[in-house]
All heavy atoms as TSV, in Angstrom:
chain	resi	resn	atom	element	x	y	z
A	1	MET	N	N	95.953	-127.472	24.029
A	1	MET	CA	C	95.212	-126.422	23.621
A	1	MET	C	C	96.015	-125.124	23.793
A	1	MET	O	O	96.743	-124.925	24.681
A	1	MET	CB	C	94.045	-126.388	24.632
A	1	MET	CG	C	93.539	-124.923	24.946
A	1	MET	SD	S	92.056	-124.912	26.057
A	1	MET	CE	C	92.493	-126.209	27.176
A	2	LYS	N	N	95.895	-124.321	22.655
A	2	LYS	CA	C	96.615	-123.097	22.677
A	2	LYS	C	C	95.698	-121.941	23.203
A	2	LYS	O	O	94.532	-122.056	23.084
A	2	LYS	CB	C	97.016	-122.728	21.272
A	2	LYS	CG	C	97.927	-123.930	20.667
A	2	LYS	CD	C	98.400	-123.414	19.414
A	2	LYS	CE	C	99.442	-124.633	18.801
A	2	LYS	NZ	N	100.063	-124.218	17.606
A	3	ASP	N	N	96.391	-120.959	23.797
A	3	ASP	CA	C	95.715	-119.817	24.289
A	3	ASP	C	C	94.820	-119.152	23.276
A	3	ASP	O	O	93.712	-118.655	23.606
A	3	ASP	CB	C	96.667	-118.823	24.907
A	3	ASP	CG	C	97.301	-119.317	26.240
A	3	ASP	OD1	O	96.729	-120.325	26.832
A	3	ASP	OD2	O	98.243	-118.799	26.662
A	4	LYS	N	N	95.280	-119.114	22.031
A	4	LYS	CA	C	94.558	-118.426	20.902
A	4	LYS	C	C	93.135	-119.197	20.759
A	4	LYS	O	O	92.124	-118.487	20.603
A	4	LYS	CB	C	95.335	-118.465	19.651
A	4	LYS	CG	C	94.618	-117.823	18.471
A	4	LYS	CD	C	95.496	-117.858	17.246
A	4	LYS	CE	C	94.738	-117.080	16.057
A	4	LYS	NZ	N	95.646	-117.078	14.919
A	5	GLU	N	N	93.284	-120.533	20.839
A	5	GLU	CA	C	91.964	-121.296	20.604
A	5	GLU	C	C	91.004	-121.148	21.763
A	5	GLU	O	O	89.867	-120.963	21.621
A	5	GLU	CB	C	92.341	-122.886	20.527
A	5	GLU	CG	C	92.958	-123.261	19.386
A	5	GLU	CD	C	93.504	-124.610	19.513
A	5	GLU	OE1	O	94.103	-125.075	20.545
A	5	GLU	OE2	O	93.446	-125.328	18.430
A	6	LEU	N	N	91.600	-120.795	22.990
A	6	LEU	CA	C	90.707	-120.658	24.167
A	6	LEU	C	C	90.161	-119.365	24.157
A	6	LEU	O	O	88.921	-119.194	24.346
A	6	LEU	CB	C	91.740	-120.710	25.539
A	6	LEU	CG	C	91.032	-120.460	26.830
A	6	LEU	CD1	C	89.937	-121.270	27.027
A	6	LEU	CD2	C	92.111	-120.518	27.886
A	7	ILE	N	N	90.822	-118.343	23.666
A	7	ILE	CA	C	90.185	-117.049	23.535
A	7	ILE	C	C	89.177	-116.960	22.539
A	7	ILE	O	O	88.117	-116.397	22.764
A	7	ILE	CB	C	91.420	-115.943	23.325
A	7	ILE	CG1	C	92.270	-115.848	24.464
A	7	ILE	CG2	C	90.709	-114.569	22.896
A	7	ILE	CD1	C	93.513	-114.948	24.244
A	8	GLN	N	N	89.352	-117.623	21.420
A	8	GLN	CA	C	88.320	-117.837	20.284
A	8	GLN	C	C	87.126	-118.368	20.870
A	8	GLN	O	O	86.004	-117.964	20.681
A	8	GLN	CB	C	88.839	-118.388	19.191
A	8	GLN	CG	C	89.882	-117.597	18.410
A	8	GLN	CD	C	90.640	-118.373	17.273
A	8	GLN	OE1	O	90.632	-119.547	17.205
A	8	GLN	NE2	N	91.215	-117.507	16.441
A	9	LYS	N	N	87.257	-119.624	21.677
A	9	LYS	CA	C	86.062	-120.201	22.075
A	9	LYS	C	C	85.435	-119.507	23.236
A	9	LYS	O	O	84.138	-119.634	23.417
A	9	LYS	CB	C	86.555	-121.612	22.762
A	9	LYS	CG	C	85.407	-122.359	23.363
A	9	LYS	CD	C	85.284	-123.868	22.542
A	9	LYS	CE	C	84.098	-124.454	23.081
A	9	LYS	NZ	N	84.239	-125.868	23.067
A	10	LEU	N	N	86.029	-118.565	23.971
A	10	LEU	CA	C	85.437	-117.791	24.980
A	10	LEU	C	C	84.583	-116.683	24.343
A	10	LEU	O	O	83.780	-116.074	24.980
A	10	LEU	CB	C	86.438	-117.180	25.899
A	10	LEU	CG	C	87.193	-118.092	26.868
A	10	LEU	CD1	C	88.363	-117.495	27.453
A	10	LEU	CD2	C	86.122	-118.517	28.024
A	11	GLY	N	N	84.806	-116.431	23.057
A	11	GLY	CA	C	84.035	-115.432	22.344
A	11	GLY	C	C	84.915	-114.280	21.611
A	11	GLY	O	O	84.280	-113.399	21.092
A	12	GLY	N	N	86.102	-114.447	21.737
A	12	GLY	CA	C	86.917	-113.555	21.060
A	12	GLY	C	C	87.621	-112.494	21.948
A	12	GLY	O	O	87.336	-112.281	23.158
A	13	VAL	N	N	88.392	-111.721	21.352
A	13	VAL	CA	C	89.231	-110.688	22.029
A	13	VAL	C	C	88.262	-109.606	22.676
A	13	VAL	O	O	88.474	-109.383	23.888
A	13	VAL	CB	C	90.227	-110.037	21.111
A	13	VAL	CG1	C	90.950	-108.868	21.877
A	13	VAL	CG2	C	91.296	-111.080	20.753
A	14	LYS	N	N	87.407	-109.070	21.867
A	14	LYS	CA	C	86.496	-108.080	22.429
A	14	LYS	C	C	85.592	-108.664	23.608
A	14	LYS	O	O	85.528	-107.907	24.652
A	14	LYS	CB	C	85.521	-107.604	21.266
A	14	LYS	CG	C	84.789	-106.384	21.778
A	14	LYS	CD	C	84.026	-105.844	20.644
A	14	LYS	CE	C	83.251	-104.473	21.053
A	14	LYS	NZ	N	82.569	-103.858	19.977
A	15	ALA	N	N	85.074	-109.772	23.514
A	15	ALA	CA	C	84.261	-110.303	24.514
A	15	ALA	C	C	85.098	-110.495	25.823
A	15	ALA	O	O	84.555	-110.296	26.902
A	15	ALA	CB	C	83.603	-111.726	24.029
A	16	VAL	N	N	86.244	-111.128	25.646
A	16	VAL	CA	C	87.091	-111.337	26.878
A	16	VAL	C	C	87.574	-109.998	27.563
A	16	VAL	O	O	87.344	-109.836	28.806
A	16	VAL	CB	C	88.336	-112.181	26.448
A	16	VAL	CG1	C	89.195	-112.292	27.658
A	16	VAL	CG2	C	87.820	-113.621	26.005
A	17	SER	N	N	87.996	-109.038	26.642
A	17	SER	CA	C	88.502	-107.887	27.255
A	17	SER	C	C	87.263	-107.040	27.976
A	17	SER	O	O	87.442	-106.571	29.107
A	17	SER	CB	C	89.085	-107.009	26.236
A	17	SER	OG	O	88.194	-106.599	25.132
A	18	ASN	N	N	86.160	-107.097	27.317
A	18	ASN	CA	C	84.931	-106.386	27.941
A	18	ASN	C	C	84.431	-107.088	29.168
A	18	ASN	O	O	84.143	-106.355	30.247
A	18	ASN	CB	C	83.779	-106.273	26.920
A	18	ASN	CG	C	83.973	-105.267	25.755
A	18	ASN	OD1	O	84.935	-104.513	25.880
A	18	ASN	ND2	N	83.270	-105.476	24.799
A	19	SER	N	N	84.466	-108.370	29.165
A	19	SER	CA	C	83.920	-109.082	30.255
A	19	SER	C	C	84.783	-109.032	31.610
A	19	SER	O	O	84.379	-109.001	32.684
A	19	SER	CB	C	83.730	-110.489	30.008
A	19	SER	OG	O	82.673	-110.648	29.049
A	20	LEU	N	N	86.177	-108.946	31.352
A	20	LEU	CA	C	87.120	-109.080	32.455
A	20	LEU	C	C	87.702	-107.807	32.828
A	20	LEU	O	O	88.486	-107.658	33.675
A	20	LEU	CB	C	88.100	-110.116	32.130
A	20	LEU	CG	C	87.730	-111.566	31.964
A	20	LEU	CD1	C	88.770	-112.509	31.582
A	20	LEU	CD2	C	86.932	-112.030	33.134
A	21	GLY	N	N	87.433	-106.723	31.953
A	21	GLY	CA	C	88.082	-105.501	32.243
A	21	GLY	C	C	89.380	-105.220	31.720
A	21	GLY	O	O	90.063	-104.261	32.106
A	22	TYR	N	N	89.870	-106.063	30.886
A	22	TYR	CA	C	91.328	-105.972	30.298
A	22	TYR	C	C	91.183	-104.967	29.080
A	22	TYR	O	O	90.191	-105.011	28.424
A	22	TYR	CB	C	91.859	-107.202	29.871
A	22	TYR	CG	C	92.229	-108.121	31.177
A	22	TYR	CD1	C	91.486	-109.249	31.518
A	22	TYR	CD2	C	93.456	-107.959	31.937
A	22	TYR	CE1	C	91.912	-110.054	32.621
A	22	TYR	CE2	C	93.856	-108.594	33.007
A	22	TYR	CZ	C	93.042	-109.737	33.274
A	22	TYR	OH	O	93.332	-110.472	34.378
A	23	ASN	N	N	92.278	-104.326	28.786
A	23	ASN	CA	C	92.466	-103.521	27.576
A	23	ASN	C	C	92.338	-104.473	26.436
A	23	ASN	O	O	92.920	-105.523	26.445
A	23	ASN	CB	C	93.680	-102.718	27.648
A	23	ASN	CG	C	93.866	-101.676	26.580
A	23	ASN	OD1	O	94.046	-102.255	25.372
A	23	ASN	ND2	N	93.767	-100.459	26.824
A	24	TYR	N	N	91.581	-104.022	25.345
A	24	TYR	CA	C	91.485	-104.782	24.173
A	24	TYR	C	C	92.976	-105.303	23.614
A	24	TYR	O	O	93.166	-106.444	23.311
A	24	TYR	CB	C	90.849	-104.041	23.062
A	24	TYR	CG	C	90.566	-104.704	21.714
A	24	TYR	CD1	C	89.604	-105.596	21.449
A	24	TYR	CD2	C	91.555	-104.703	20.732
A	24	TYR	CE1	C	89.407	-106.344	20.336
A	24	TYR	CE2	C	91.521	-105.447	19.609
A	24	TYR	CZ	C	90.348	-106.207	19.384
A	24	TYR	OH	O	90.239	-106.941	18.165
A	25	THR	N	N	93.814	-104.250	23.669
A	25	THR	CA	C	95.236	-104.584	23.141
A	25	THR	C	C	95.884	-105.669	23.996
A	25	THR	O	O	96.698	-106.492	23.422
A	25	THR	CB	C	96.052	-103.369	23.068
A	25	THR	OG1	O	95.257	-102.247	22.458
A	25	THR	CG2	C	97.354	-103.526	22.462
A	26	THR	N	N	95.711	-105.656	25.216
A	26	THR	CA	C	96.275	-106.637	26.169
A	26	THR	C	C	95.882	-108.075	25.769
A	26	THR	O	O	96.586	-108.973	25.616
A	26	THR	CB	C	95.941	-106.229	27.625
A	26	THR	OG1	O	96.375	-104.910	28.012
A	26	THR	CG2	C	96.455	-107.450	28.545
A	27	VAL	N	N	94.380	-108.201	25.607
A	27	VAL	CA	C	93.934	-109.490	25.327
A	27	VAL	C	C	94.372	-109.947	23.860
A	27	VAL	O	O	94.768	-111.101	23.623
A	27	VAL	CB	C	92.438	-109.421	25.466
A	27	VAL	CG1	C	91.900	-110.925	25.049
A	27	VAL	CG2	C	92.036	-109.120	26.926
A	28	HIS	N	N	94.374	-108.971	23.023
A	28	HIS	CA	C	94.864	-109.291	21.639
A	28	HIS	C	C	96.299	-109.739	21.617
A	28	HIS	O	O	96.725	-110.742	20.950
A	28	HIS	CB	C	94.701	-107.962	20.690
A	28	HIS	CG	C	94.991	-108.309	19.299
A	28	HIS	ND1	N	96.351	-108.203	18.801
A	28	HIS	CD2	C	94.177	-108.689	18.307
A	28	HIS	CE1	C	96.153	-108.604	17.552
A	28	HIS	NE2	N	95.083	-108.852	17.153
A	29	ASN	N	N	97.217	-109.188	22.409
A	29	ASN	CA	C	98.662	-109.660	22.482
A	29	ASN	C	C	98.670	-111.156	22.984
A	29	ASN	O	O	99.596	-111.789	22.692
A	29	ASN	CB	C	99.372	-108.673	23.476
A	29	ASN	CG	C	99.755	-107.378	22.702
A	29	ASN	OD1	O	99.725	-107.280	21.433
A	29	ASN	ND2	N	99.950	-106.345	23.534
A	30	TRP	N	N	97.744	-111.482	23.731
A	30	TRP	CA	C	97.604	-112.789	24.310
A	30	TRP	C	C	97.559	-113.820	23.242
A	30	TRP	O	O	98.017	-115.054	23.438
A	30	TRP	CB	C	96.577	-112.994	25.316
A	30	TRP	CG	C	96.591	-112.379	26.621
A	30	TRP	CD1	C	97.725	-111.689	27.128
A	30	TRP	CD2	C	95.604	-112.114	27.601
A	30	TRP	NE1	N	97.430	-111.116	28.335
A	30	TRP	CE2	C	96.210	-111.439	28.652
A	30	TRP	CE3	C	94.325	-112.588	27.705
A	30	TRP	CZ2	C	95.356	-111.028	29.735
A	30	TRP	CZ3	C	93.592	-112.343	28.777
A	30	TRP	CH2	C	94.092	-111.472	29.738
A	31	LEU	N	N	97.082	-113.398	22.050
A	31	LEU	CA	C	96.919	-114.351	21.025
A	31	LEU	C	C	98.242	-114.884	20.532
A	31	LEU	O	O	98.393	-116.003	19.990
A	31	LEU	CB	C	96.119	-113.677	19.803
A	31	LEU	CG	C	94.685	-113.350	20.041
A	31	LEU	CD1	C	94.170	-112.595	18.808
A	31	LEU	CD2	C	93.760	-114.488	20.429
A	32	THR	N	N	99.279	-114.087	20.663
A	32	THR	CA	C	100.536	-114.398	20.045
A	32	THR	C	C	101.643	-114.765	21.419
A	32	THR	O	O	102.381	-115.599	21.268
A	32	THR	CB	C	101.218	-113.394	19.277
A	32	THR	OG1	O	101.182	-112.022	19.913
A	32	THR	CG2	C	100.436	-113.221	17.926
A	33	ARG	N	N	101.376	-113.977	22.421
A	33	ARG	CA	C	102.330	-114.182	23.546
A	33	ARG	C	C	101.869	-115.111	24.595
A	33	ARG	O	O	102.587	-115.544	25.333
A	33	ARG	CB	C	102.555	-112.798	24.205
A	33	ARG	CG	C	103.233	-111.676	23.283
A	33	ARG	CD	C	103.406	-110.397	24.000
A	33	ARG	NE	N	103.735	-109.500	23.091
A	33	ARG	CZ	C	103.649	-108.119	23.330
A	33	ARG	NH1	N	103.257	-107.631	24.416
A	33	ARG	NH2	N	104.190	-107.319	22.342
A	34	GLY	N	N	100.614	-115.516	24.511
A	34	GLY	CA	C	99.947	-116.367	25.500
A	34	GLY	C	C	99.369	-115.554	26.692
A	34	GLY	O	O	99.737	-114.372	26.897
A	35	ILE	N	N	98.321	-116.082	27.243
A	35	ILE	CA	C	97.624	-115.325	28.412
A	35	ILE	C	C	98.680	-115.238	29.489
A	35	ILE	O	O	99.274	-116.146	29.883
A	35	ILE	CB	C	96.339	-116.281	28.699
A	35	ILE	CG1	C	95.465	-116.403	27.610
A	35	ILE	CG2	C	95.598	-115.588	29.930
A	35	ILE	CD1	C	94.308	-117.338	27.725
A	36	SER	N	N	98.634	-114.034	30.199
A	36	SER	CA	C	99.574	-113.811	31.197
A	36	SER	C	C	99.216	-114.744	32.371
A	36	SER	O	O	98.125	-115.115	32.625
A	36	SER	CB	C	99.262	-112.253	31.566
A	36	SER	OG	O	98.131	-112.160	32.356
A	37	LYS	N	N	100.305	-114.865	33.291
A	37	LYS	CA	C	100.267	-115.644	34.435
A	37	LYS	C	C	99.274	-115.042	35.412
A	37	LYS	O	O	98.471	-115.833	36.049
A	37	LYS	CB	C	101.589	-115.935	35.016
A	37	LYS	CG	C	102.440	-116.807	34.205
A	37	LYS	CD	C	103.736	-117.179	35.119
A	37	LYS	CE	C	104.733	-115.991	34.498
A	37	LYS	NZ	N	106.018	-116.135	35.064
A	38	ASP	N	N	99.239	-113.640	35.466
A	38	ASP	CA	C	98.363	-112.990	36.381
A	38	ASP	C	C	96.928	-113.238	36.021
A	38	ASP	O	O	96.082	-113.306	36.998
A	38	ASP	CB	C	98.683	-111.531	36.341
A	38	ASP	CG	C	99.986	-111.164	36.980
A	38	ASP	OD1	O	100.509	-112.017	37.727
A	38	ASP	OD2	O	100.618	-110.137	36.683
A	39	ALA	N	N	96.637	-113.187	34.716
A	39	ALA	CA	C	95.211	-113.487	34.389
A	39	ALA	C	C	94.802	-114.928	34.729
A	39	ALA	O	O	93.617	-115.156	35.141
A	39	ALA	CB	C	94.979	-113.155	32.840
A	40	LYS	N	N	95.720	-115.838	34.440
A	40	LYS	CA	C	95.431	-117.294	34.727
A	40	LYS	C	C	95.162	-117.521	36.229
A	40	LYS	O	O	94.334	-118.230	36.701
A	40	LYS	CB	C	96.493	-118.114	34.229
A	40	LYS	CG	C	96.547	-118.188	32.735
A	40	LYS	CD	C	97.383	-119.156	32.164
A	40	LYS	CE	C	97.404	-119.376	30.637
A	40	LYS	NZ	N	98.324	-120.390	30.155
A	41	ILE	N	N	95.964	-116.683	37.085
A	41	ILE	CA	C	95.819	-116.889	38.520
A	41	ILE	C	C	94.497	-116.229	38.952
A	41	ILE	O	O	93.785	-116.811	39.785
A	41	ILE	CB	C	97.037	-116.317	39.206
A	41	ILE	CG1	C	98.230	-117.125	38.967
A	41	ILE	CG2	C	96.762	-116.167	40.736
A	41	ILE	CD1	C	99.502	-116.574	39.478
A	42	ALA	N	N	94.082	-115.148	38.447
A	42	ALA	CA	C	92.980	-114.293	38.724
A	42	ALA	C	C	91.660	-115.064	38.409
A	42	ALA	O	O	90.657	-115.001	38.989
A	42	ALA	CB	C	92.938	-113.000	38.168
A	43	TYR	N	N	91.724	-115.778	37.139
A	43	TYR	CA	C	90.546	-116.418	36.637
A	43	TYR	C	C	90.817	-117.840	36.196
A	43	TYR	O	O	90.813	-118.182	35.025
A	43	TYR	CB	C	90.074	-115.731	35.445
A	43	TYR	CG	C	89.599	-114.198	35.764
A	43	TYR	CD1	C	90.462	-113.141	35.508
A	43	TYR	CD2	C	88.429	-113.973	36.443
A	43	TYR	CE1	C	90.105	-111.814	35.902
A	43	TYR	CE2	C	88.071	-112.606	36.698
A	43	TYR	CZ	C	88.823	-111.717	36.476
A	43	TYR	OH	O	88.464	-110.443	36.690
A	44	PRO	N	N	91.200	-118.727	37.127
A	44	PRO	CA	C	91.663	-120.017	36.716
A	44	PRO	C	C	90.504	-120.856	36.101
A	44	PRO	O	O	90.772	-121.746	35.160
A	44	PRO	CB	C	92.125	-120.780	38.002
A	44	PRO	CG	C	91.473	-119.915	39.102
A	44	PRO	CD	C	91.359	-118.507	38.616
A	45	GLU	N	N	89.270	-120.687	36.475
A	45	GLU	CA	C	88.115	-121.360	35.918
A	45	GLU	C	C	88.027	-121.134	34.504
A	45	GLU	O	O	87.460	-121.915	33.758
A	45	GLU	CB	C	86.851	-121.191	36.884
A	45	GLU	CG	C	86.290	-119.743	36.651
A	45	GLU	CD	C	87.109	-118.734	37.436
A	45	GLU	OE1	O	87.931	-118.998	38.256
A	45	GLU	OE2	O	86.657	-117.491	37.357
A	46	ILE	N	N	88.333	-119.915	34.080
A	46	ILE	CA	C	88.326	-119.516	32.674
A	46	ILE	C	C	89.482	-119.920	31.816
A	46	ILE	O	O	89.410	-120.391	30.837
A	46	ILE	CB	C	88.081	-117.997	32.585
A	46	ILE	CG1	C	86.624	-117.625	33.334
A	46	ILE	CG2	C	88.062	-117.383	31.083
A	46	ILE	CD1	C	86.353	-116.192	33.415
A	47	PHE	N	N	90.676	-119.515	32.397
A	47	PHE	CA	C	91.862	-119.673	31.600
A	47	PHE	C	C	92.753	-120.997	31.780
A	47	PHE	O	O	93.729	-121.163	31.103
A	47	PHE	CB	C	92.899	-118.502	31.880
A	47	PHE	CG	C	92.322	-117.093	31.395
A	47	PHE	CD1	C	92.057	-116.098	32.190
A	47	PHE	CD2	C	91.704	-117.112	30.029
A	47	PHE	CE1	C	91.644	-114.891	31.716
A	47	PHE	CE2	C	91.318	-115.885	29.527
A	47	PHE	CZ	C	91.163	-114.778	30.440
A	48	MET	N	N	92.329	-121.833	32.793
A	48	MET	CA	C	92.930	-123.146	32.906
A	48	MET	C	C	92.084	-124.392	32.789
A	48	MET	O	O	92.010	-125.072	33.823
A	48	MET	CB	C	93.812	-123.028	34.202
A	48	MET	CG	C	94.864	-122.051	34.159
A	48	MET	SD	S	96.131	-122.079	35.419
A	48	MET	CE	C	95.105	-121.618	36.873
A	49	PRO	N	N	91.207	-124.501	31.696
A	49	PRO	CA	C	90.346	-125.707	31.721
A	49	PRO	C	C	91.119	-126.900	31.481
A	49	PRO	O	O	92.293	-126.758	30.840
A	49	PRO	CB	C	89.410	-125.392	30.623
A	49	PRO	CG	C	90.315	-124.410	29.626
A	49	PRO	CD	C	91.109	-123.621	30.599
A	50	LYS	N	N	90.583	-127.951	31.793
A	50	LYS	CA	C	91.227	-129.252	31.500
A	50	LYS	C	C	91.095	-129.631	29.995
A	50	LYS	O	O	92.175	-130.263	29.402
A	50	LYS	CB	C	90.654	-130.380	32.342
A	50	LYS	CG	C	90.967	-130.251	33.747
A	50	LYS	CD	C	90.386	-131.286	34.655
A	50	LYS	CE	C	90.712	-131.018	36.130
A	50	LYS	NZ	N	89.769	-131.789	36.970
A	51	SER	N	N	90.159	-129.148	29.412
A	51	SER	CA	C	90.046	-129.448	27.962
A	51	SER	C	C	89.230	-128.257	27.375
A	51	SER	O	O	88.503	-127.612	27.897
A	51	SER	CB	C	89.389	-130.790	27.469
A	51	SER	OG	O	88.051	-130.681	27.829
A	52	LEU	N	N	89.379	-128.205	25.954
A	52	LEU	CA	C	88.651	-127.045	25.348
A	52	LEU	C	C	87.135	-127.275	25.236
A	52	LEU	O	O	86.340	-126.410	25.183
A	52	LEU	CB	C	89.230	-126.891	23.785
A	52	LEU	CG	C	88.928	-125.751	22.986
A	52	LEU	CD1	C	89.412	-124.568	23.817
A	52	LEU	CD2	C	89.514	-125.851	21.744
A	53	ASP	N	N	86.758	-128.687	25.453
A	53	ASP	CA	C	85.409	-128.963	25.495
A	53	ASP	C	C	84.742	-128.312	26.707
A	53	ASP	O	O	83.474	-128.245	26.662
A	53	ASP	CB	C	85.181	-130.446	25.606
A	53	ASP	CG	C	85.701	-131.144	24.216
A	53	ASP	OD1	O	85.554	-130.464	23.042
A	53	ASP	OD2	O	85.981	-132.320	24.192
A	54	GLU	N	N	85.395	-128.092	27.776
A	54	GLU	CA	C	84.740	-127.546	28.985
A	54	GLU	C	C	84.561	-125.971	28.902
A	54	GLU	O	O	83.894	-125.445	29.735
A	54	GLU	CB	C	85.782	-127.685	30.215
A	54	GLU	CG	C	86.061	-129.107	30.591
A	54	GLU	CD	C	87.098	-129.118	31.782
A	54	GLU	OE1	O	87.470	-128.039	32.251
A	54	GLU	OE2	O	87.351	-130.259	32.183
A	55	VAL	N	N	85.162	-125.429	27.900
A	55	VAL	CA	C	85.168	-123.998	27.724
A	55	VAL	C	C	83.668	-123.501	27.307
A	55	VAL	O	O	83.204	-123.996	26.346
A	55	VAL	CB	C	86.295	-123.446	26.892
A	55	VAL	CG1	C	86.168	-121.929	26.748
A	55	VAL	CG2	C	87.533	-123.865	27.347
A	56	LYS	N	N	83.148	-122.470	28.076
A	56	LYS	CA	C	81.970	-121.909	27.644
A	56	LYS	C	C	82.177	-120.484	27.099
A	56	LYS	O	O	83.382	-119.952	27.291
A	56	LYS	CB	C	81.015	-121.717	28.882
A	56	LYS	CG	C	80.757	-123.136	29.596
A	56	LYS	CD	C	79.897	-122.977	30.779
A	56	LYS	CE	C	80.691	-122.460	31.955
A	56	LYS	NZ	N	80.078	-122.224	33.181
A	57	HIS	N	N	81.113	-119.851	26.515
A	57	HIS	CA	C	81.299	-118.416	26.141
A	57	HIS	C	C	81.538	-117.720	27.371
A	57	HIS	O	O	80.971	-117.968	28.564
A	57	HIS	CB	C	80.072	-118.015	25.479
A	57	HIS	CG	C	80.209	-116.640	24.814
A	57	HIS	ND1	N	79.993	-115.411	25.589
A	57	HIS	CD2	C	80.594	-116.364	23.644
A	57	HIS	CE1	C	80.259	-114.490	24.828
A	57	HIS	NE2	N	80.595	-114.849	23.574
A	58	ILE	N	N	82.334	-116.653	27.333
A	58	ILE	CA	C	82.720	-115.802	28.554
A	58	ILE	C	C	81.497	-115.281	29.247
A	58	ILE	O	O	81.471	-115.020	30.428
A	58	ILE	CB	C	83.585	-114.652	28.065
A	58	ILE	CG1	C	84.314	-113.966	29.346
A	58	ILE	CG2	C	82.936	-113.732	27.211
A	58	ILE	CD1	C	85.322	-114.722	29.907
A	59	SER	N	N	80.395	-115.065	28.546
A	59	SER	CA	C	79.106	-114.521	29.172
A	59	SER	C	C	78.521	-115.477	30.116
A	59	SER	O	O	77.589	-115.123	30.926
A	59	SER	CB	C	78.175	-114.036	28.073
A	59	SER	OG	O	77.766	-115.083	27.340
A	60	GLU	N	N	78.823	-116.748	30.035
A	60	GLU	CA	C	78.271	-117.791	30.823
A	60	GLU	C	C	79.011	-118.052	32.153
A	60	GLU	O	O	78.475	-118.818	32.954
A	60	GLU	CB	C	78.220	-119.088	30.037
A	60	GLU	CG	C	77.315	-119.010	28.696
A	60	GLU	CD	C	77.293	-120.352	28.087
A	60	GLU	OE1	O	77.133	-121.371	28.726
A	60	GLU	OE2	O	77.227	-120.273	26.740
A	61	TYR	N	N	80.046	-117.356	32.447
A	61	TYR	CA	C	80.826	-117.554	33.515
A	61	TYR	C	C	80.323	-116.382	34.647
A	61	TYR	O	O	79.851	-115.359	34.358
A	61	TYR	CB	C	82.261	-117.322	33.436
A	61	TYR	CG	C	82.923	-118.387	32.681
A	61	TYR	CD1	C	82.993	-118.464	31.202
A	61	TYR	CD2	C	83.418	-119.508	33.324
A	61	TYR	CE1	C	83.550	-119.434	30.498
A	61	TYR	CE2	C	84.090	-120.548	32.679
A	61	TYR	CZ	C	84.218	-120.493	31.222
A	61	TYR	OH	O	84.722	-121.561	30.638
A	62	ASN	N	N	80.237	-116.890	35.832
A	62	ASN	CA	C	79.898	-116.026	37.079
A	62	ASN	C	C	81.092	-115.223	37.333
A	62	ASN	O	O	82.020	-115.631	38.033
A	62	ASN	CB	C	79.418	-116.710	38.187
A	62	ASN	CG	C	78.934	-115.881	39.328
A	62	ASN	OD1	O	78.662	-114.800	39.134
A	62	ASN	ND2	N	78.895	-116.540	40.557
A	63	LEU	N	N	81.189	-114.012	36.782
A	63	LEU	CA	C	82.389	-113.157	36.901
A	63	LEU	C	C	82.245	-112.199	38.061
A	63	LEU	O	O	81.211	-111.534	38.337
A	63	LEU	CB	C	82.734	-112.337	35.589
A	63	LEU	CG	C	82.880	-113.225	34.380
A	63	LEU	CD1	C	83.042	-112.369	33.204
A	63	LEU	CD2	C	84.045	-114.049	34.545
A	64	PHE	N	N	83.330	-112.022	38.711
A	64	PHE	CA	C	83.537	-110.973	39.798
A	64	PHE	C	C	84.954	-110.558	39.913
A	64	PHE	O	O	85.799	-111.359	39.415
A	64	PHE	CB	C	83.117	-111.521	41.115
A	64	PHE	CG	C	83.687	-112.767	41.495
A	64	PHE	CD1	C	84.929	-112.757	42.162
A	64	PHE	CD2	C	83.210	-114.139	41.086
A	64	PHE	CE1	C	85.533	-114.060	42.472
A	64	PHE	CE2	C	83.888	-115.279	41.472
A	64	PHE	CZ	C	84.977	-115.212	42.177
A	65	ALA	N	N	85.260	-109.402	40.438
A	65	ALA	CA	C	86.666	-108.961	40.576
A	65	ALA	C	C	87.335	-109.927	41.560
A	65	ALA	O	O	86.767	-110.242	42.583
A	65	ALA	CB	C	86.734	-107.529	41.066
A	66	PRO	N	N	88.596	-110.413	41.218
A	66	PRO	CA	C	89.220	-111.349	42.222
A	66	PRO	C	C	89.304	-110.863	43.566
A	66	PRO	O	O	89.208	-111.619	44.470
A	66	PRO	CB	C	90.582	-111.442	41.430
A	66	PRO	CG	C	90.382	-111.006	40.076
A	66	PRO	CD	C	89.247	-110.024	40.128
A	67	GLU	N	N	89.474	-109.552	43.881
A	67	GLU	CA	C	89.605	-109.073	45.133
A	67	GLU	C	C	88.227	-109.201	46.018
A	67	GLU	O	O	88.265	-108.945	47.157
A	67	GLU	CB	C	90.262	-107.615	45.212
A	67	GLU	CG	C	89.451	-106.686	44.481
A	67	GLU	CD	C	89.778	-106.508	43.006
A	67	GLU	OE1	O	90.603	-107.271	42.493
A	67	GLU	OE2	O	89.143	-105.647	42.220
A	68	GLU	N	N	87.171	-109.395	45.336
A	68	GLU	CA	C	85.903	-109.456	45.996
A	68	GLU	C	C	85.498	-110.938	46.307
A	68	GLU	O	O	84.646	-111.182	46.987
A	68	GLU	CB	C	84.734	-109.040	45.026
A	68	GLU	CG	C	84.845	-107.522	44.694
A	68	GLU	CD	C	83.684	-107.184	43.798
A	68	GLU	OE1	O	82.841	-107.955	43.546
A	68	GLU	OE2	O	83.911	-106.089	43.158
A	69	ALA	N	N	86.453	-111.811	46.035
A	69	ALA	CA	C	86.277	-113.238	46.251
A	69	ALA	C	C	86.200	-113.507	47.768
A	69	ALA	O	O	86.748	-113.010	48.585
A	69	ALA	CB	C	87.244	-114.045	45.623
């Protein structure tokens, strides 16, 4: 699975950036450069699924700031 496919399945660049608080341009760059290691570590349940079939729309995840965990 490619990061671009993952972002699209999550709802697209705007949905991901708005939901997680990342700059739109940052998330858009992930389409070609890949999702950053920091984002994958902060949100492993979102960015490191075992298969694309497990991925839900970003709005369906219980999101919180990583430092509040």
